[in-house]
Structures are given as structure tokens and as C-alpha cells.
C-alpha positions as CSV (number, residue, x, y, z in Angstrom):
1,M,89.7,88.3,93.6
2,D,92.1,87.1,96.3
3,N,95.0,89.4,96.8
4,E,97.7,87.4,95.0
5,H,100.6,89.4,93.5
6,I,100.5,90.0,89.7
7,E,103.7,90.5,87.9
8,F,104.1,93.8,86.0
9,D,106.9,95.5,84.0
10,L,107.3,99.1,85.1
11,I,109.8,99.7,82.3
12,S,108.2,98.4,79.2
13,S,104.6,98.4,80.2
14,F,102.3,101.1,78.8
15,I,101.9,103.8,81.3
16,C,98.2,104.4,81.9
17,G,97.7,107.7,83.7
18,S,99.1,107.4,87.2
19,G,99.5,103.7,86.8
20,V,100.5,100.9,84.5
21,G,98.9,98.9,81.8
22,L,98.0,95.3,82.8
23,S,96.5,93.3,80.0
24,K,94.8,93.4,76.6
25,S,92.5,90.6,77.7
26,D,90.2,90.2,80.6
27,T,92.5,87.8,82.5
28,I,96.0,87.8,83.8
29,N,98.1,85.2,85.7
30,D,99.1,85.9,89.3
31,F,102.4,84.9,91.1
32,S,101.3,81.3,91.4
33,G,100.1,81.0,87.8
34,E,96.4,81.1,88.6
35,K,94.3,83.0,86.1
36,I,92.7,86.1,87.6
37,V,89.7,87.8,86.0
38,L,90.2,91.6,85.8
39,R,87.3,93.6,87.0
40,E,87.0,97.3,87.5
41,G,87.5,98.4,91.0
42,D,89.3,95.3,92.3
43,Y,92.3,96.0,94.4
44,I,95.5,94.3,93.3
45,Y,99.1,93.9,94.4
46,L,101.9,94.0,91.7
47,Y,105.5,92.9,91.8
48,M,108.5,93.2,89.4
49,E,111.9,91.5,89.6
50,V,114.7,94.1,89.4
51,G,117.7,91.9,89.6
52,V,120.0,90.2,92.0
53,G,121.1,92.2,95.0
54,E,124.4,92.4,96.8
55,S,123.3,89.5,99.1
56,G,122.8,87.3,96.0
57,A,119.0,87.2,96.5
58,M,116.5,88.4,93.9
59,E,115.2,91.9,94.6
60,Y,111.7,93.1,93.8
61,V,109.7,96.3,93.6
62,F,106.0,96.3,94.6
63,A,103.0,98.5,93.9
64,E,99.3,98.2,94.5
65,G,96.2,99.9,93.3
66,Y,92.8,99.6,91.6
67,I,91.9,98.0,88.3
68,L,90.4,100.5,85.8
69,P,89.5,100.1,82.2
70,H,91.7,101.9,79.8
71,P,90.0,105.3,79.3
72,N,90.3,105.2,75.4
73,Y,90.4,101.5,74.8
74,D,90.0,100.3,71.2
75,A,91.8,97.8,68.9
76,T,94.9,100.0,68.7
77,T,95.5,100.7,72.4
78,P,98.2,98.5,74.0
79,C,96.0,97.4,76.9
80,K,92.4,97.1,77.9
81,W,93.0,97.2,81.7
82,C,95.2,99.4,83.8
83,C,96.2,99.6,87.5
84,K,95.9,103.0,89.1
85,Y,98.6,103.1,91.8
86,V,97.8,103.8,95.4
87,G,101.0,105.0,96.9
88,D,104.4,104.6,95.4
89,V,106.3,101.8,93.7
90,E,108.6,100.6,96.5
91,Y,111.6,98.3,96.9
92,M,110.9,95.2,98.9
93,E,112.5,96.4,102.2
94,D,110.4,99.6,102.2
95,Y,107.2,97.8,101.1
96,I,107.6,95.2,104.0
97,K,108.1,98.1,106.5
98,S,104.7,99.5,105.6
99,F,103.1,96.3,106.9
100,M,105.0,96.4,110.2
101,M,103.5,99.6,111.6
């Protein structure tokens, strides 16, 4: 998997342990619309729009982590795959700073 960002919804997504539910199927679309096959252990980057900031630009939060299968997956669970966060969910300005060290 290349490290394209995958959109997530922190508010309405199923919370899966210390992460978030990703998909009920084995694929998900990345930021550019490319289909990504979800595999256990792959490292992914997530983003979510949070609204328009004071500057008029769209603001985002970011998270990253490892793909894991839902521990109790069956036909009634809301997702088959989860992302276990590594670090915190961060606003864009804080997330960018972490790459500038």
C-alpha cells in the first residue's frame, strides 16, 4: 500500500478499541479516489475535514496507525477493519509540525 491519506469520520465512525472503524469491506478509497485493499498490519494515514477556518481555508484533522481486523467481526458488526491509532488525532498545523523536526 502506498501511503495515501484515507478519509475517516471521527464523530460518526464506530470506535474500535483505541482507533476507528474503517470499512465493512476489504477495500476503501484514498484521497485521490484510488481503491486501497485493506490488509492487517498496513500503516495508513487518515484525514477528516472539520470545517472552514478563520482564514477561509478548509481545516483538517489527521491520524495514523495500523490496520487491524475487527476483533469480534460478524454480520452484525459495523466494520470489518479498524485502524489502531499511533499517536493522537491532530489538527493540521500540529500534524505538519511533527514532520518538521
